[in-house]
VOBA-1610 file (N, C-alpha, C; in pm, whole numbers, padded with zeros to 5 digits, always signed):
BEGIN
Unk+06604+06885+03085Unk+06516+06787+03149Unk+06550+06648+03101Unk+06557+06553+03192Unk+06579+06414+03155Unk+06455+06334+03186Unk+06428+06231+03111Unk+06306+06153+03131Unk+06329+06044+03234Unk+06219+06003+03299Unk+06228+05899+03400Unk+06204+05763+03338Unk+06240+05663+03412Unk+06216+05526+03369Unk+06127+05457+03470Unk+06094+05332+03442Unk+06006+05258+03533Unk+06073+05235+03668Unk+06204+05231+03671Unk+06276+05202+03795Unk+06335+05325+03861Unk+06350+05433+03788Unk+06411+05555+03842Unk+06315+05672+03829Unk+06249+05710+03937Unk+06152+05819+03929Unk+06220+05953+03900Unk+06147+06041+03836Unk+06197+06174+03803Unk+06196+06261+03927Unk+06309+06320+03958Unk+06318+06415+04069Unk+06290+06554+04015Unk+06200+06627+04080Unk+06160+06759+04033Unk+06201+06866+04132Unk+06281+06960+04086Unk+06327+07073+04167Unk+06264+07199+04112Unk+06209+07283+04198Unk+06152+07409+04153Unk+06212+07524+04233Unk+06213+07641+04171Unk+06250+07765+04239Unk+06160+07875+04187Unk+06165+07991+04250Unk+06080+08102+04209Unk+06163+08230+04212Unk+06148+08312+04108Unk+06223+08438+04099Unk+06129+08547+04050Unk+06113+08649+04132Unk+06031+08763+04094Unk+06108+08891+04127Unk+06075+08998+04057Unk+06141+09125+04086Unk+06288+09125+04046Unk+06364+09211+04114Unk+06504+09234+04074Unk+06606+09200+04182Unk+06563+09148+04296Unk+06657+09121+04405Unk+06763+09019+04362Unk+06720+08915+04293Unk+06812+08811+04249Unk+06817+08807+04097Unk+06938+08805+04041Unk+06954+08800+03897Unk+06954+08658+03844Unk+06966+08648+03712Unk+06968+08517+03648Unk+07084+08431+03696Unk+07193+08495+03741Unk+07309+08418+03785Unk+07276+08329+03903Unk+07182+08372+03988Unk+07142+08289+04101Unk+07073+08162+04052Unk+06986+08176+03952Unk+06919+08059+03896Unk+07020+07966+03829Unk+07110+08025+03751Unk+07209+07945+03679Unk+07300+07868+03774Unk+07340+07932+03882Unk+07427+07865+03979Unk+07350+07759+04056Unk+07224+07787+04086Unk+07144+07686+04155Unk+07129+07562+04068Unk+07103+07582+03940Unk+07094+07467+03850Unk+07227+07390+03847Unk+07338+07463+03837Unk+07468+07398+03834Unk+07492+07313+03957Unk+07457+07367+04074Unk+07478+07292+04198Unk+07389+07168+04204Unk+07263+07185+04162Unk+07172+07071+04160Unk+07227+06962+04069Unk+07267+07000+03948Unk+07312+06901+03849Unk+07434+06823+03896Unk+07517+06886+03980Unk+07637+06818+04029Unk+07612+06733+04152Unk+07494+06749+04211Unk+07468+06684+04341Unk+07338+06606+04343Unk+07300+06550+04230Unk+07177+06473+04222Unk+07199+06356+04127Unk+07127+06248+04153Unk+07131+06133+04063Unk+07019+06147+03962Unk+07050+06155+03832Unk+06945+06169+03731Unk+06852+06048+03733Unk+06732+06065+03675Unk+06684+06181+03600Unk+06626+06289+03692Unk+06638+06414+03649Unk+06578+06522+03725Unk+06525+06630+03630Unk+06441+06712+03686Unk+06381+06824+03614Unk+06396+06948+03700Unk+06435+07060+03640Unk+06458+07184+03714Unk+06371+07293+03651Unk+06277+07346+03729Unk+06181+07444+03678Unk+06191+07572+03760Unk+06199+07685+03690Unk+06200+07816+03756Unk+06074+07891+03717Unk+05994+07929+03816Unk+05877+08013+03793Unk+05922+08159+03807Unk+05906+08237+03702Unk+05966+08369+03701Unk+05889+08467+03613Unk+05912+08596+03637Unk+05855+08701+03554Unk+05959+08759+03458Unk+06081+08701+03458Unk+06187+08750+03369Unk+06285+08637+03341Unk+06288+08593+03216Unk+06374+08479+03179Unk+06509+08523+03123Unk+06533+08653+03113Unk+06658+08702+03053Unk+06780+08646+03125Unk+06873+08589+03048Unk+07000+08542+03101Unk+06998+08407+03167Unk+06882+08342+03175Unk+06874+08211+03241Unk+06919+08102+03144Unk+07004+08014+03190Unk+07064+07911+03105Unk+06957+07821+03044Unk+06979+07768+02925Unk+06876+07694+02853Unk+06836+07563+02918Unk+06919+07507+03004Unk+06883+07381+03069Unk+06767+07398+03167Unk+06742+07522+03210Unk+06636+07550+03307Unk+06503+07565+03234Unk+06401+07495+03280Unk+06265+07514+03229Unk+06206+07639+03296Unk+06182+07742+03221Unk+06122+07861+03276Unk+05972+07860+03249Unk+05893+07884+03351Unk+05749+07892+03337Unk+05700+08018+03409Unk+05583+08065+03366Unk+05527+08187+03423Unk+05498+08170+03572Unk+05507+08280+03645Unk+05466+08278+03785Unk+05320+08235+03796Unk+05288+08148+03889Unk+05147+08111+03909Unk+05061+08234+03936Unk+04946+08240+03874Unk+04856+08356+03887Unk+04784+08351+04021Unk+04778+08465+04088Unk+04703+08477+04213Unk+04604+08592+04201Unk+04498+08589+04281Unk+04395+08693+04274Unk+04378+08764+04407Unk+04485+08772+04486Unk+04481+08842+04614Unk+04605+08930+04624Unk+04597+09038+04701Unk+04711+09131+04711Unk+04816+09079+04808Unk+04939+09120+04786Unk+05046+09089+04880Unk+05038+09186+04999Unk+05065+09138+05118Unk+05067+09228+05235Unk+05177+09332+05221Unk+05159+09444+05287Unk+05258+09552+05282Unk+05308+09582+05422Unk+05435+09625+05430Unk+05492+09665+05558Unk+05511+09551+05655Unk+05526+09429+05603Unk+05542+09312+05690Unk+05670+09238+05653Unk+05711+09146+05739Unk+05827+09062+05711Unk+05781+08936+05638Unk+05874+08851+05602Unk+05840+08726+05536Unk+05836+08739+05385Unk+05850+08627+05318Unk+05849+08622+05171Unk+05715+08567+05124Unk+05611+08648+05139Unk+05476+08603+05109Unk+05448+08577+04962Unk+05523+08634+04866Unk+05502+08593+04727Unk+05525+08443+04703Unk+05594+08377+04795Unk+05607+08232+04785Unk+05472+08162+04791Unk+05369+08232+04837Unk+05236+08172+04845Unk+05185+08130+04708Unk+05245+08183+04602Unk+05209+08138+04468Unk+05233+07987+04452Unk+05329+07935+04526Unk+05363+07794+04517Unk+05255+07705+04577Unk+05162+07764+04651Unk+05057+07687+04714Unk+04937+07666+04621Unk+04951+07709+04496Unk+04840+07701+04401Unk+04806+07557+04365Unk+04685+07540+04313Unk+04642+07406+04271Unk+04728+07354+04156Unk+04769+07446+04068Unk+04852+07408+03955Unk+04978+07494+03953Unk+05088+07432+03920Unk+05214+07502+03900Unk+05259+07473+03757Unk+05209+07554+03664Unk+05240+07531+03524Unk+05200+07390+03485Unk+05293+07316+03422Unk+05265+07177+03385Unk+05335+07078+03477Unk+05375+07127+03596Unk+05443+07042+03694Unk+05338+06973+03782Unk+05351+06844+03797Unk+05262+06768+03885Unk+05345+06676+03973Unk+05284+06628+04081Unk+05353+06534+04169Unk+05442+06604+04270Unk+05531+06528+04332Unk+05619+06581+04436Unk+05724+06674+04378Unk+05751+06783+04450Unk+05856+06876+04410Unk+05939+06912+04532Unk+06065+06942+04506Unk+06154+06994+04610Unk+06181+07139+04577Unk+06137+07229+04664Unk+06160+07372+04643Unk+06290+07414+04707Unk+06367+07496+04634Unk+06492+07552+04685Unk+06492+07703+04667Unk+06530+07776+04772Unk+06552+07919+04758Unk+06669+07944+04664Unk+06669+08059+04600Unk+06774+08092+04505Unk+06911+08110+04571Unk+06912+08147+04698Unk+07039+08180+04762Unk+07098+08066+04846Unk+07051+07943+04825Unk+07111+07832+04898Unk+07242+07790+04831Unk+07326+07722+04907Unk+07449+07664+04853Unk+07443+07513+04877Unk+07448+07437+04770Unk+07441+07291+04780Unk+07583+07236+04791Unk+07608+07161+04898Unk+07744+07113+04925Unk+07751+06961+04929Unk+07639+06892+04906Unk+07639+06746+04909Unk+07521+06692+04830Unk+07515+06561+04817Unk+07409+06498+04737Unk+07271+06525+04797Unk+07174+06557+04712Unk+07040+06594+04759Unk+06936+06486+04731Unk+06977+06369+04687Unk+06881+06260+04663Unk+06798+06231+04788Unk+06860+06243+04905Unk+06793+06205+05030Unk+06669+06288+05056Unk+06662+06410+05003Unk+06546+06495+05027Unk+06422+06443+04955Unk+06442+06360+04855Unk+06330+06298+04785Unk+06292+06165+04849Unk+06383+06106+04923Unk+06362+05973+04980Unk+06311+05977+05123Unk+06338+06084+05196Unk+06305+06092+05338Unk+06154+06109+05357Unk+06096+06031+05450Unk+05952+06038+05480Unk+05869+06042+05352Unk+05878+05939+05268Unk+05813+05944+05137Unk+05661+05950+05143Unk+05602+05907+05253Unk+05457+05905+05262Unk+05397+06029+05329Unk+05484+06120+05371Unk+05431+06241+05434Unk+05431+06354+05332Unk+05319+06427+05319Unk+05309+06526+05211Unk+05402+06645+05224Unk+05417+06702+05342Unk+05493+06826+05356Unk+05609+06805+05453Unk+05732+06819+05401Unk+05851+06803+05484Unk+05935+06930+05471Unk+05961+06994+05584Unk+06030+07121+05588Unk+06170+07106+05648Unk+06251+07208+05626Unk+06377+07223+05697Unk+06347+07280+05836Unk+06423+07239+05936Unk+06407+07298+06069Unk+06465+07439+06070Unk+06391+07531+06131Unk+06434+07670+06143Unk+06514+07685+06272Unk+06642+07716+06258Unk+06730+07724+06373Unk+06746+07866+06427Unk+06681+07963+06366Unk+06691+08099+06416Unk+06610+08117+06544Unk+06515+08027+06566Unk+06432+08033+06686Unk+06422+07891+06743Unk+06527+07840+06805Unk+06534+07699+06845Unk+06430+07657+06947Unk+06373+07750+07022Unk+06274+07714+07123Unk+06136+07690+07062Unk+06118+07727+06939Unk+05991+07708+06870Unk+06009+07598+06764Unk+05917+07504+06763Unk+05923+07397+06663Unk+05874+07453+06530Unk+05966+07519+06461Unk+05931+07598+06344Unk+06003+07546+06221Unk+05932+07546+06110Unk+05991+07504+05984Unk+06052+07620+05908Unk+06134+07586+05811Unk+06200+07683+05725Unk+06168+07647+05581Unk+06123+07745+05501Unk+06082+07715+05364Unk+06190+07748+05262Unk+06315+07761+05307Unk+06425+07774+05210Unk+06442+07646+05131Unk+06402+07535+05192Unk+06408+07404+05128Unk+06294+07322+05187Unk+06199+07282+05103Unk+06092+07195+05152Unk+06031+07118+05036Unk+05969+07004+05071Unk+05911+06915+04970Unk+05761+06904+04992Unk+05689+06902+04881Unk+05544+06890+04890Unk+05488+06844+04754Unk+05369+06787+04752Unk+05305+06754+04625Unk+05231+06877+04571Unk+05245+06902+04443Unk+05175+07015+04382Unk+05025+07003+04410Unk+04966+07111+04460Unk+04824+07114+04490Unk+04789+07083+04633Unk+04882+07026+04709Unk+04852+06986+04847Unk+04835+07105+04941Unk+04887+07221+04900Unk+04884+07337+04990Unk+04775+07438+04951Unk+04681+07395+04869Unk+04571+07484+04830Unk+04495+07537+04951Unk+04465+07454+05054Unk+04398+07509+05173Unk+04475+07624+05238Unk+04609+07616+05234Unk+04690+07726+05286Unk+04666+07853+05206Unk+04666+07839+05074Unk+04648+07955+04988Unk+04511+08018+05008Unk+04408+07936+05021Unk+04273+07989+05042Unk+04263+08063+05174Unk+04324+08007+05277Unk+04323+08073+05407Unk+04397+08205+05400Unk+04513+08205+05338Unk+04591+08327+05327Unk+04517+08431+05243Unk+04453+08388+05134Unk+04382+08481+05045Unk+04265+08549+05116Unk+04212+08486+05222Unk+04098+08544+05293Unk+04136+08670+05370Unk+04264+08683+05407Unk+04310+08802+05481Unk+04462+08811+05476Unk+04520+08842+05359Unk+04667+08842+05347Unk+04736+08933+05447Unk+04684+09054+05465Unk+04749+09148+05554Unk+04742+09102+05699Unk+04624+09058+05740Unk+04607+09014+05878Unk+04688+08890+05911Unk+04693+08796+05819Unk+04769+08672+05843Unk+04919+08702+05846Unk+04966+08789+05757Unk+05108+08824+05756Unk+05148+08894+05886Unk+05060+08977+05937Unk+05089+09046+06063Unk+05084+08950+06182Unk+04996+08852+06176Unk+04983+08756+06285Unk+05101+08659+06290Unk+05138+08605+06174Unk+05241+08501+06170Unk+05381+08556+06142Unk+05389+08677+06090Unk+05514+08745+06058Unk+05588+08683+05941Unk+05614+08553+05947Unk+05690+08486+05841Unk+05607+08375+05779Unk+05623+08358+05646Unk+05543+08258+05576Unk+05571+08117+05625Unk+05697+08091+05672Unk+05727+07957+05718Unk+05653+07922+05846Unk+05626+08021+05930Unk+05548+07995+06050Unk+05403+07962+06012Unk+05352+08033+05915Unk+05216+08006+05867Unk+05206+07865+05809Unk+05306+07826+05730Unk+05307+07691+05671Unk+05318+07586+05781Unk+05408+07607+05875Unk+05429+07510+05982Unk+05302+07486+06062Unk+05230+07593+06093Unk+05113+07583+06180Unk+04987+07537+06107Unk+04983+07553+05975Unk+04856+07533+05905Unk+04860+07433+05789Unk+04973+07374+05760Unk+04982+07281+05647Unk+04887+07163+05668Unk+04809+07127+05568Unk+04718+07012+05580Unk+04794+06885+05615Unk+04749+06817+05719Unk+04817+06694+05761Unk+04940+06716+05846Unk+04968+06843+05876Unk+05085+06873+05957Unk+05215+06863+05877Unk+05325+06890+05942Unk+05455+06887+05874Unk+05551+06796+05948Unk+05652+06751+05876Unk+05765+06683+05936Unk+05890+06758+05893Unk+06003+06725+05957Unk+06126+06799+05932Unk+06236+06705+05883Unk+06314+06757+05788Unk+06433+06685+05746Unk+06532+06682+05862Unk+06620+06582+05866Unk+06723+06580+05971Unk+06801+06711+05975Unk+06820+06761+06094Unk+06882+06893+06111Unk+07019+06902+06047Unk+07097+06793+06053Unk+07235+06798+06004Unk+07243+06817+05853Unk+07136+06787+05781Unk+07139+06799+05635Unk+07138+06943+05587Unk+07069+07030+05660Unk+07055+07170+05617Unk+07102+07260+05730Unk+07200+07344+05701Unk+07257+07432+05803Unk+07242+07578+05763Unk+07226+07662+05862Unk+07210+07806+05842Unk+07347+07873+05851Unk+07388+07945+05747Unk+07523+08000+05743Unk+07552+08091+05860Unk+07464+08188+05886Unk+07493+08286+05990Unk+07497+08224+06130Unk+07410+08125+06153Unk+07397+08070+06287Unk+07482+07945+06311Unk+07517+07873+06203Unk+07583+07745+06223Unk+07716+07730+06149Unk+07750+07829+06068Unk+07878+07822+05995Unk+07972+07936+06035Unk+07918+08054+06050Unk+08001+08170+06085Unk+08064+08152+06223Unk+08190+08188+06233Unk+08260+08174+06361Unk+08213+08279+06460Unk+08208+08244+06589Unk+08172+08343+06691Unk+08287+08440+06714Unk+08257+08557+06769Unk+08360+08653+06807Unk+08441+08595+06923Unk+08574+08606+06924Unk+08660+08677+06828Unk+08716+08587+06717Unk+08676+08459+06713Unk+08732+08368+06614Unk+08699+08409+06471Unk+08592+08488+06455Unk+08553+08530+06320Unk+08660+08618+06254Unk+08753+08674+06333Unk+08860+08757+06277Unk+08985+08674+06241Unk+08983+08546+06278Unk+09102+08464+06257Unk+09075+08337+06176Unk+08949+08290+06178Unk+08915+08166+06109Unk+08798+08188+06014Unk+08803+08131+05895Unk+08689+08142+05803Unk+08571+08060+05854Unk+08455+08088+05801Unk+08335+08014+05840Unk+08353+07866+05808Unk+08300+07782+05894Unk+08319+07637+05880Unk+08206+07575+05798Unk+08236+07462+05737Unk+08136+07381+05668Unk+08106+07262+05759Unk+07988+07259+05820Unk+07957+07150+05914Unk+07960+07013+05848Unk+08008+06915+05921Unk+08012+06778+05872Unk+07870+06729+05844Unk+07854+06654+05737Unk+07727+06593+05696Unk+07627+06693+05639Unk+07663+06820+05629Unk+07572+06917+05568Unk+07559+06888+05419Unk+07439+06909+05367Unk+07413+06891+05225Unk+07372+07022+05159Unk+07306+07107+05234Unk+07263+07237+05183Unk+07286+07341+05292Unk+07340+07455+05253Unk+07358+07569+05343Unk+07261+07677+05301Unk+07182+07727+05396Unk+07085+07831+05364Unk+07134+07965+05417Unk+07089+08070+05351Unk+07127+08207+05387Unk+07003+08291+05419Unk+06905+08229+05481Unk+06777+08295+05505Unk+06793+08417+05595Unk+06728+08528+05555Unk+06727+08649+05635Unk+06856+08728+05627Unk+06846+08859+05644Unk+06964+08943+05646Unk+07022+08971+05509Unk+07132+09047+05508Unk+07196+09088+05383Unk+07315+09000+05348Unk+07340+08898+05430Unk+07453+08808+05405Unk+07408+08694+05314Unk+07454+08698+05190Unk+07422+08597+05091Unk+07552+08536+05039Unk+07547+08436+04951Unk+07671+08374+04903Unk+07777+08472+04851Unk+07742+08577+04774Unk+07847+08668+04728Unk+07921+08736+04843Unk+07847+08774+04948Unk+07910+08837+05063Unk+07999+08739+05138Unk+07951+08613+05150Unk+08032+08512+05218Unk+08163+08489+05143Unk+08157+08487+05011Unk+08278+08467+04931Unk+08375+08583+04948Unk+08324+08705+04951Unk+08408+08823+04962Unk+08456+08849+05105Unk+08382+08797+05204Unk+08414+08825+05342Unk+08349+08953+05391Unk+08222+08968+05360Unk+08144+09085+05405Unk+08016+09035+05473Unk+07991+09080+05594Unk+07867+09042+05660Unk+07749+09113+05597Unk+07772+09234+05552Unk+07673+09312+05475Unk+07744+09371+05354Unk+07667+09399+05251Unk+07728+09450+05128Unk+07801+09581+05151Unk+07754+09661+05247Unk+07816+09792+05271Unk+07934+09786+05366Unk+07961+09671+05427Unk+08073+09658+05519Unk+08203+09633+05443Unk+08316+09682+05495Unk+08446+09649+05432Unk+08480+09503+05457Unk+08559+09445+05368Unk+08600+09306+05388Unk+08742+09298+05444Unk+08783+09403+05512Unk+08912+09409+05579Unk+08887+09422+05729Unk+08949+09337+05809Unk+08923+09334+05953Unk+08952+09469+06020Unk+09066+09531+05987Unk+09101+09658+06051Unk+09000+09767+06015Unk+08961+09771+05888Unk+08865+09872+05846Unk+08729+09848+05910Unk+08693+09723+05928Unk+08566+09691+05993Unk+08566+09739+06138Unk+08675+09717+06208Unk+08685+09761+06348Unk+08684+09914+06356Unk+08745+09980+06259Unk+08750+10127+06259Unk+08611+10190+06252Unk+08515+10117+06198Unk+08380+10173+06184Unk+08318+10207+06319Unk+08367+10145+06425Unk+08314+10178+06559Unk+08337+10325+06591Unk+08443+10381+06537Unk+08473+10522+06562Unk+08401+10616+06467Unk+08359+10566+06350Unk+08303+10655+06248Unk+08156+10629+06215Unk+08105+10514+06254Unk+07966+10479+06222Unk+07881+10486+06348Unk+07772+10562+06342Unk+07686+10577+06460Unk+07625+10444+06502Unk+07579+10363+06405Unk+07517+10235+06439Unk+07618+10140+06501Unk+07742+10140+06451Unk+07845+10054+06507Unk+07886+10101+06646Unk+07887+10234+06666Unk+07925+10289+06796Unk+07820+10258+06902Unk+07692+10257+06862Unk+07585+10230+06957Unk+07585+10084+07004Unk+07623+09993+06914Unk+07623+09851+06948Unk+07757+09790+06904Unk+07864+09825+06973Unk+07998+09784+06928Unk+08019+09633+06926Unk+07967+09563+07028Unk+07991+09418+07029Unk+07917+09350+06914Unk+07796+09395+06889Unk+07722+09339+06776Unk+07797+09366+06646Unk+07851+09486+06633Unk+07926+09520+06513Unk+08049+09429+06499Unk+08120+09406+06608Unk+08239+09321+06603Unk+08203+09179+06562Unk+08086+09133+06605Unk+08042+08998+06568Unk+08007+08989+06420Unk+07971+09102+06360Unk+07928+09104+06221Unk+08047+09121+06126Unk+08139+09029+06136Unk+08252+09025+06043Unk+08280+08880+06008Unk+08313+08856+05883Unk+08354+08722+05841Unk+08474+08733+05747Unk+08556+08631+05748Unk+08664+08621+05651Unk+08610+08558+05522Unk+08676+08579+05409Unk+08632+08515+05284Unk+08618+08364+05302Unk+08510+08310+05246Unk+08476+08168+05265Unk+08498+08092+05135Unk+08611+08024+05124Unk+08649+07958+05000Unk+08556+07844+04962Unk+08502+07772+05063Unk+08417+07658+05028Unk+08284+07703+04967Unk+08237+07823+05001Unk+08118+07875+04934Unk+08150+07904+04787Unk+08266+07964+04764Unk+08309+07991+04626Unk+08323+07862+04546Unk+08373+07758+04608Unk+08391+07629+04542Unk+08260+07569+04495Unk+08158+07582+04578Unk+08029+07516+04547Unk+07931+07606+04474Unk+07933+07737+04503Unk+07832+07828+04446Unk+07880+07876+04308Unk+07857+07793+04209Unk+07899+07824+04072Unk+07809+07752+03973Unk+07804+07807+03854Unk+07720+07749+03749Unk+07784+07624+03692
//
């Protein structure tokens, strides 16, 4: 943590890690990317239930306590609702939240400067372009500003999760004061905006869009490690010929052959370049 001065405000980045889906290496690499792409001073805080293996530069704090159950059998990352608490450890003021699986490819100072007077600024969700929907892989808010969201969600977690399906839709529709969106070009979705379409995906690696600052990997099994290896899913081969052969041996690939053919990527060197501690 570095201290702020009268002329340079402290930039605060937070992330959250629970369970076993993501290891400490995700936190360590996220910190490394932030440190290389931000103008100090900054503070990096991880709210987690397991600090093992996390690099010492990261401030680890306990997960915010909640008194309501998580919904079951639904989509969305509803444990993120802990971030809507009145208090987040000893963190106060504006924070920029980042998912653990993002890849930072450019300077992120602009996310603290854009729309400074608006409380909640989200990334645009490009998976459903016809809906004016936010994405919570990267968003900025003042600690405590989303308490009304948490109270509403706590009143019926299961029902709200079933109604809205994804936590970002709930945030977009119900955030106090409404939401604004960061410029679309700053944050790009790997699967939808970087991966090459069929048949180019068999000949060209995924592209890094111009002016992108952060690449998100929201949804699905394709995360930075898979992008680096050239696997659309962890169970898929990273060899083009072997991937095509699955149409003859895999029932799911045989039922939807074109979809299967689209689900191939070549190793992505620029992800490897940026996604490191």
